[in-house]
C-alpha positions in Angstrom: -93.3 -82.5 7.0 -89.7 -82.2 6.0 -87.2 -80.6 8.5 -84.5 -78.4 7.0 -81.0 -79.6 7.8 -79.1 -77.6 10.3 -75.4 -76.6 10.1 -74.9 -77.4 13.8 -76.7 -79.3 16.5 -79.6 -77.3 18.1 -78.7 -75.7 21.4 -80.7 -76.7 24.5 -83.0 -74.0 25.9 -81.7 -72.7 29.2 -83.8 -73.8 32.1 -82.1 -72.1 35.0 -80.8 -68.6 35.7 -78.2 -67.2 35.1 -78.4 -67.3 31.3 -75.5 -64.9 31.3 -73.2 -63.2 33.8 -73.4 -59.5 34.2 -70.4 -57.3 35.3 -71.2 -55.5 38.5 -69.7 -53.9 41.5 -70.8 -52.1 44.6 -70.2 -48.3 44.8 -70.6 -45.7 47.5 -73.8 -43.6 47.3 -71.5 -40.6 47.9 -70.5 -40.9 44.2 -73.9 -39.6 43.2 -73.0 -36.3 44.8 -69.6 -36.0 43.2 -70.7 -33.4 40.6 -71.1 -35.6 37.5 -74.1 -34.7 35.5 -74.6 -38.3 34.4 -74.2 -41.6 36.1 -73.2 -44.1 33.4 -72.9 -47.5 35.2 -70.4 -49.0 32.7 -67.9 -46.2 33.4 -67.4 -47.3 37.0 -66.5 -50.8 35.8 -63.8 -49.6 33.4 -60.1 -49.6 33.9 -60.0 -45.8 33.4 -62.1 -45.3 36.5 -59.6 -47.3 38.6 -56.7 -45.2 37.1 -58.4 -42.0 38.1 -59.0 -43.2 41.7 -55.3 -44.3 41.9 -54.1 -40.8 40.8 -56.5 -39.0 43.1 -55.3 -41.2 46.0 -51.9 -39.3 45.9 -52.2 -36.5 48.4 -49.8 -34.1 46.7 -48.2 -33.6 43.3 -51.3 -33.3 41.1 -53.9 -30.8 40.1 -57.1 -30.8 38.1 -56.5 -30.3 34.4 -58.9 -27.4 34.5 -56.6 -25.6 36.9 -53.6 -25.9 34.5 -55.3 -25.4 31.2 -58.3 -23.8 29.5 -60.6 -26.3 27.9 -63.3 -24.9 25.7 -65.6 -25.8 22.8 -67.1 -23.6 20.1 -70.8 -23.5 19.9 -72.6 -25.9 17.6 -71.9 -25.0 14.0 -74.6 -23.2 12.0 -73.6 -22.2 8.5 -74.6 -22.1 4.8 -72.7 -24.3 2.4 -71.6 -22.6 -0.8 -69.3 -23.4 -3.8 -65.5 -23.4 -3.2 -64.9 -20.1 -5.0 -67.3 -18.2 -2.7 -66.7 -20.1 0.6 -64.2 -20.8 3.4 -63.0 -24.4 3.6 -64.4 -26.5 6.5 -63.0 -29.7 8.1 -65.0 -32.3 10.1 -63.4 -33.8 13.2 -62.1 -36.9 11.5 -60.6 -35.0 8.5 -58.4 -33.0 10.9 -56.4 -36.3 11.4 -55.8 -36.8 7.7 -52.2 -36.6 6.4 -53.4 -34.3 3.7 -56.7 -32.6 4.9 -58.8 -32.0 1.9 -61.9 -29.9 2.6 -65.1 -31.3 1.1 -67.4 -28.5 2.3 -67.1 -24.7 2.0 -69.1 -22.4 4.2 -70.2 -18.7 3.9 -68.1 -16.9 6.4 -70.6 -14.1 6.9 -73.4 -16.7 7.6 -71.3 -18.8 10.0 -71.9 -18.1 13.7 -68.8 -17.2 15.7 -66.6 -17.9 12.8 -63.5 -16.3 14.4 -63.4 -18.9 17.1 -63.5 -21.8 14.7 -60.1 -21.1 13.2 -57.1 -22.7 15.0 -53.4 -21.7 15.1 -50.4 -23.9 14.8 -49.8 -25.8 18.1 -53.3 -25.8 19.4 -54.2 -29.0 21.1 -57.4 -30.6 19.8 -59.3 -33.5 21.4 -62.2 -35.4 19.9 -65.3 -35.2 22.0 -67.7 -37.5 20.1 -67.5 -40.9 18.5 -64.0 -42.2 19.2 -63.5 -39.8 22.2 -60.3 -38.5 23.7 -58.0 -38.7 20.7 -55.6 -35.7 20.8 -53.6 -34.1 18.0 -51.8 -30.9 17.3 -53.0 -28.3 14.8 -50.3 -27.3 12.3 -50.0 -25.4 9.0 -52.3 -27.7 7.2 -55.2 -26.6 9.4 -54.7 -22.8 9.3 -57.2 -20.6 7.6 -59.8 -23.4 7.7 -62.9 -23.7 9.8 -62.6 -26.6 12.2 -65.5 -28.6 13.6 -67.0 -27.9 17.0 -66.6 -31.7 17.6 -63.0 -31.0 18.7 -62.3 -29.6 22.1 -59.6 -26.9 22.3 -57.1 -27.2 25.1 -54.8 -24.3 25.9 -52.3 -24.3 28.7 -52.5 -21.6 31.4 -48.7 -21.3 31.2 -46.6 -21.8 28.1 -44.2 -24.1 29.8 -47.0 -26.6 30.5 -47.8 -27.1 26.8 -45.6 -30.0 26.0 -46.4 -32.0 29.1 -50.1 -31.3 28.7 -50.1 -32.7 25.2 -48.0 -35.8 26.2 -50.4 -36.3 29.1 -53.4 -36.3 26.8 -51.7 -38.8 24.5 -51.0 -41.2 27.3 -53.0 -44.5 27.3 -54.0 -44.0 30.9 -55.5 -40.5 30.2 -57.3 -41.9 27.2 -58.7 -44.6 29.4 -59.8 -42.0 32.0 -61.6 -40.0 29.2 -63.3 -43.1 28.0 -64.4 -43.8 31.6 -66.4 -40.5 31.8 -67.9 -40.5 28.3 -71.6 -40.9 28.0 -74.1 -41.9 25.3 -75.5 -45.2 24.2 -74.8 -45.1 20.4 -72.5 -42.1 19.9 -70.2 -41.5 22.8 -69.6 -37.9 24.0 -67.1 -36.0 26.1 -67.6 -32.6 27.6 -65.4 -29.7 28.7 -66.1 -30.5 32.4 -64.9 -34.0 32.0 -61.5 -32.9 30.8 -61.3 -30.2 33.5 -61.8 -32.8 36.2 -59.0 -35.1 35.1 -56.1 -35.5 37.7 -52.8 -34.4 36.2 -49.4 -34.7 37.9 -47.4 -31.4 38.0 -43.8 -31.9 36.9 -40.6 -30.1 37.7 -39.6 -27.2 35.3 -36.7 -29.1 33.7 -39.0 -32.0 32.8 -41.7 -29.6 31.5 -39.0 -27.9 29.3 -37.9 -31.3 27.9 -41.5 -32.3 27.0 -42.1 -28.9 25.3 -38.9 -29.2 23.3 -39.9 -32.7 22.0 -43.5 -31.6 21.1 -42.1 -28.6 19.2 -40.0 -31.1 17.3 -43.1 -33.1 16.4 -44.9 -30.0 15.3 -41.9 -28.9 13.2 -41.6 -32.2 11.5 -45.2 -32.2 10.5 -45.0 -28.6 9.2 -41.9 -29.4 7.1 -43.5 -32.6 5.8 -46.6 -30.7 4.7 -44.5 -28.0 3.0 -42.4 -30.5 1.2 -45.4 -32.4 -0.1 -46.9 -29.2 -1.4 -43.6 -28.2 -3.0 -43.3 -31.6 -4.7 -46.8 -31.2 -6.2 -46.1 -27.6 -7.3 -42.9 -28.6 -9.0 -44.6 -31.5 -10.8 -47.4 -29.2 -12.0 -44.9 -26.5 -13.2 -43.5 -29.1 -15.7 -46.8 -29.0 -17.6 -48.3 -25.6 -16.9 -51.9 -24.9 -15.8 -54.7 -27.2 -16.9 -57.3 -25.1 -18.6 -59.9 -27.7 -19.6 -61.6 -28.8 -16.4 -64.8 -30.5 -17.7 -65.4 -33.4 -15.3 -68.2 -34.8 -17.4 -70.8 -34.5 -14.6 -73.4 -33.1 -17.1 -72.8 -35.9 -19.5 -70.5 -36.6 -22.4 -70.2 -38.7 -25.6 -67.5 -41.1 -26.7 -66.8 -42.9 -30.0 -68.2 -46.5 -30.0 -64.8 -47.8 -31.3 -63.0 -46.4 -28.2 -65.5 -48.0 -25.8 -66.2 -51.3 -27.5 -62.8 -52.3 -28.7 -60.5 -51.2 -25.9 -58.6 -53.7 -23.8 -60.6 -52.8 -20.7 -62.5 -55.7 -19.2 -65.5 -53.7 -18.2 -67.8 -51.4 -20.1 -67.8 -48.4 -17.8 -68.1 -44.7 -18.9 -65.8 -43.4 -16.2 -62.5 -44.1 -17.9 -63.7 -42.1 -20.9 -64.7 -39.0 -19.0 -63.4 -35.7 -20.5 -61.3 -34.9 -17.4 -59.1 -37.9 -17.9 -58.7 -37.2 -21.6 -57.9 -33.6 -21.0 -55.2 -34.5 -18.4 -53.5 -37.0 -20.8 -53.6 -34.6 -23.7 -52.3 -31.7 -21.5 -49.4 -33.8 -20.1 -48.4 -35.2 -23.5 -47.5 -31.8 -24.8 -44.5 -31.5 -22.5 -43.8 -35.1 -21.5 -41.0 -37.2 -22.7 -43.3 -40.2 -22.8 -45.6 -42.4 -20.7 -44.7 -45.6 -18.8 -47.1 -48.2 -17.6 -46.5 -49.3 -14.0 -46.0 -52.9 -15.0 -43.5 -51.8 -17.7 -41.5 -49.9 -15.0 -41.1 -53.2 -13.1 -43.7 -52.5 -10.4 -45.4 -55.4 -8.7 -49.0 -54.8 -8.0 -51.2 -57.2 -6.0 -53.8 -57.8 -3.3 -53.5 -60.4 -0.6 -56.2 -62.9 -0.3 -59.1 -62.0 2.0 -58.1 -63.2 5.5 -60.0 -63.8 8.7 -59.9 -61.2 11.4 -59.9 -63.2 14.6 -59.6 -60.8 17.6 -56.6 -61.6 19.8 -55.3 -59.5 22.7 -51.7 -60.7 22.1 -52.1 -60.7 18.3 -50.6 -58.4 15.6 -51.8 -54.8 14.9 -54.2 -54.4 12.0 -54.3 -51.2 10.0 -57.4 -50.7 7.8 -57.6 -48.6 4.7 -58.8 -45.4 6.4 -56.2 -45.3 9.1 -53.3 -45.5 6.6 -54.0 -41.9 5.5 -54.1 -40.4 9.0 -51.5 -38.8 11.2 -50.4 -41.3 13.8 -53.6 -43.4 13.5 -55.2 -45.3 16.4 -54.3 -49.0 15.8 -56.5 -50.5 18.5 -57.4 -53.6 16.7 -55.3 -56.8 17.2 -55.9 -60.0 15.3 -54.5 -63.5 15.4 -51.6 -64.4 13.2 -53.0 -66.4 10.3 -52.2 -67.0 6.6 -52.6 -63.5 5.2 -52.4 -64.7 1.6 -49.2 -63.1 0.2 -45.4 -63.7 0.4 -45.0 -60.9 2.9 -47.6 -62.2 5.3 -49.8 -59.1 5.2 -46.9 -56.7 6.0 -45.5 -54.0 3.8 -42.1 -52.4 3.3 -41.0 -48.8 3.4 -41.1 -47.2 -0.1 -44.1 -49.2 -1.3 -47.1 -47.3 -2.5 -50.4 -48.3 -0.9 -53.8 -47.6 -2.3 -57.3 -48.0 -1.2 -58.9 -50.1 -3.9 -62.6 -49.6 -2.8 -64.8 -46.8 -1.5 -66.5 -43.8 -3.0 -64.8 -41.7 -5.7 -65.2 -38.6 -3.5 -63.6 -40.4 -0.6 -60.8 -42.9 -0.1 -61.0 -44.7 -3.4 -57.7 -44.4 -5.3 -56.0 -42.5 -2.5 -52.3 -43.3 -2.3 -49.7 -43.1 0.4 -46.0 -44.1 0.8 -45.3 -46.8 3.4 -42.7 -45.9 6.0 -41.0 -47.4 9.0 -44.1 -46.5 11.1 -45.9 -49.4 9.3 -43.3 -51.9 10.4 -44.7 -55.1 11.9 -48.3 -54.1 11.3 -50.7 -56.1 9.1 -52.3 -54.0 6.4 -55.9 -54.6 5.3 -56.6 -56.9 2.4 -58.6 -54.1 0.8 -55.4 -52.1 0.3 -53.5 -52.6 -3.0 -49.7 -53.1 -2.8 -47.6 -51.3 -5.4 -43.9 -52.3 -4.9 -41.0 -50.9 -7.0 -38.3 -53.2 -8.4 -34.9 -53.4 -6.7 -33.4 -51.0 -9.3 -36.3 -48.9 -10.4 -36.1 -46.7 -13.6 -39.0 -44.7 -12.0 -38.7 -44.0 -8.3 -41.8 -44.6 -6.2 -41.6 -41.1 -4.8 -42.1 -39.6 -8.2 -44.8 -42.2 -9.2 -46.6 -41.3 -6.0 -46.7 -37.6 -6.8 -47.6 -38.2 -10.4 -50.6 -40.5 -9.4 -51.8 -38.6 -6.4 -51.6 -35.0 -7.7 -55.0 -33.4 -7.0 -55.6 -32.2 -10.5 -53.1 -34.1 -12.7 -52.9 -37.5 -11.1 -55.7 -38.6 -8.9 -58.5 -38.1 -11.5 -56.7 -40.6 -13.7 -56.6 -43.2 -10.9 -60.2 -42.6 -10.0 -61.2 -43.0 -13.7 -60.3 -46.7 -13.4 -63.2 -47.3 -10.9 -66.0 -49.7 -11.7 -69.2 -50.5 -9.8 -72.2 -48.4 -8.9 -72.7 -49.1 -5.2 -69.2 -49.4 -3.9 -66.7 -48.6 -6.7 -63.5 -50.7 -7.0 -60.2 -50.5 -8.8 -58.8 -53.7 -10.3 -55.2 -54.7 -10.1 -55.1 -55.4 -13.9 -56.3 -51.9 -14.6 -53.7 -50.4 -12.2 -50.9 -52.3 -13.9 -51.8 -50.7 -17.3 -52.1 -47.2 -15.9 -49.6 -44.9 -17.6 -47.4 -42.6 -15.6 -46.2 -39.4 -17.4 -42.4 -39.1 -17.6 -40.4 -35.9 -17.5 -36.8 -35.0 -17.3 -34.9 -37.5 -15.1 -33.4 -34.8 -13.0 -36.8 -33.3 -12.3 -38.2 -36.7 -11.5 -35.5 -37.4 -9.0 -35.9 -33.9 -7.4 -39.7 -34.5 -7.0 -39.1 -38.0 -5.7 -36.6 -36.7 -3.1 -39.1 -34.2 -1.7 -42.0 -36.7 -1.6 -39.9 -39.4 0.1 -38.4 -36.9 2.6 -41.9 -35.6 3.4 -43.1 -39.2 4.0 -40.1 -39.9 6.2 -40.7 -36.8 8.2 -44.3 -37.7 8.9 -43.2 -41.1 10.1 -40.5 -39.6 12.3 -43.1 -37.2 13.8 -45.4 -40.2 14.6 -42.6 -42.1 16.2 -41.6 -39.1 18.3 -45.2 -38.6 19.4 -45.5 -42.3 20.4 -42.3 -41.9 22.4 -43.8 -38.9 24.2 -46.9 -40.9 25.0 -44.9 -43.8 26.3 -42.9 -41.5 28.6 -46.1 -39.9 29.9 -47.5 -43.4 30.6 -44.3 -44.3 32.5 -44.6 -41.1 34.6 -48.3 -41.8 35.4 -47.4 -45.4 36.4 -44.7 -44.2 38.7 -47.0 -41.5 40.2 -49.7 -44.1 40.9 -47.1 -46.2 42.6 -46.0 -43.3 44.8 -42.5 -43.1 43.3 -42.5 -39.6 42.0 -41.3 -37.4 44.8 -38.2 -36.5 42.8 -40.0 -35.2 39.7 -43.3 -33.6 40.8 -43.9 -30.3 42.6 -46.5 -30.1 45.4 -48.3 -27.1 43.9 -48.2 -24.9 40.9 -50.0 -21.6 40.5 -52.0 -20.8 37.3 -51.4 -17.5 35.7 
């Protein structure tokens, strides 16, 4: 009987134990009576557990987070989904971190339990309690008047002056590690209110508290202004054409002339590019436009790097995937080895480029655009992200092209109409090169570009400021664990 060839030599069967080495340590039985509802063995082997012990070893200068803040969670959401015109927008936990949160569900407010407590005000600290636990962010104007998922813990300081330090503390790497060390669950990790309440938190002097609050207010203000500028840019673009009255998306079916479908220059025979919505947008824009310009005619370079290997490396380069690009200050926890990333820029991007997710679902990331900023510097961007780089002296600025192609009603439907594929739709570079961008008065284009580019720069500045806050909080925690904080902490603080 023939034996199939192997790609590698067969491994010998192990004959002696150990076949593998398990991580283990000895713990005091008194830990069982420490008040935790669950005893997850892996948590006692994590670095976060050691950090917590080191903080608690200091006899003075710290208090439990629950003594300084109110941590609470709304009850599990029960509601009825309705159409947008009758419902209140709802955001899931992951959507709250989007640069531009776009609700996909709308709930009946009358049929939503405890609806009032599901709204958040600007400045509320939110912390993820399931999945990727312990990620903190600030609610701002983009989240107001929207129902927010119960999968985000609400953290409110007992005293206003603690707000900035509380947020910086929750953003610190050591605090995130401590939260990961108390999570539970085999498949989906969870964090509870009691876990946050038990965290040891140094109590700082009033002048340091005031400085942290000032800087966090600056982060919040930058995000608010960026959001308002982005909305203003879209509104100014839409005003140039007036309201779009024909909104037939073609979901119930449509017909198209055979000559348009069979003899077009498109490489694929897909119905999506011919849907009535795309036609309506082009017809509507042409009435007041001064013309259309293809991206390739405007001098834009559009390409995808070759697919590259993702070899994990602790001292490697940061890798940003397509989903994290559209988030506020995303977690970039993945590091890979430096390899040939398949393009002249070695996988990196420059500020001012447009970046677009070229695969995904049409209701999700597919065709979503963002402007690269200084916050992307030094990071490798996924090979699934299309690069759209302007020429040195562009006749159409990338800020304007970004607004024209990402506008919710007048731009993004045109980009999504390029998609092909039934399971995981894709957008091809050649199709993107031929995509026409509507042109308007040059002064209007520049004004819109100014607002879009400034909004993008403000978002990046807010992320950098937030990272600096987290770094300063990490330095304070390191000093506190080393016993070198007598000059900056107070021995006790009352809670109002």
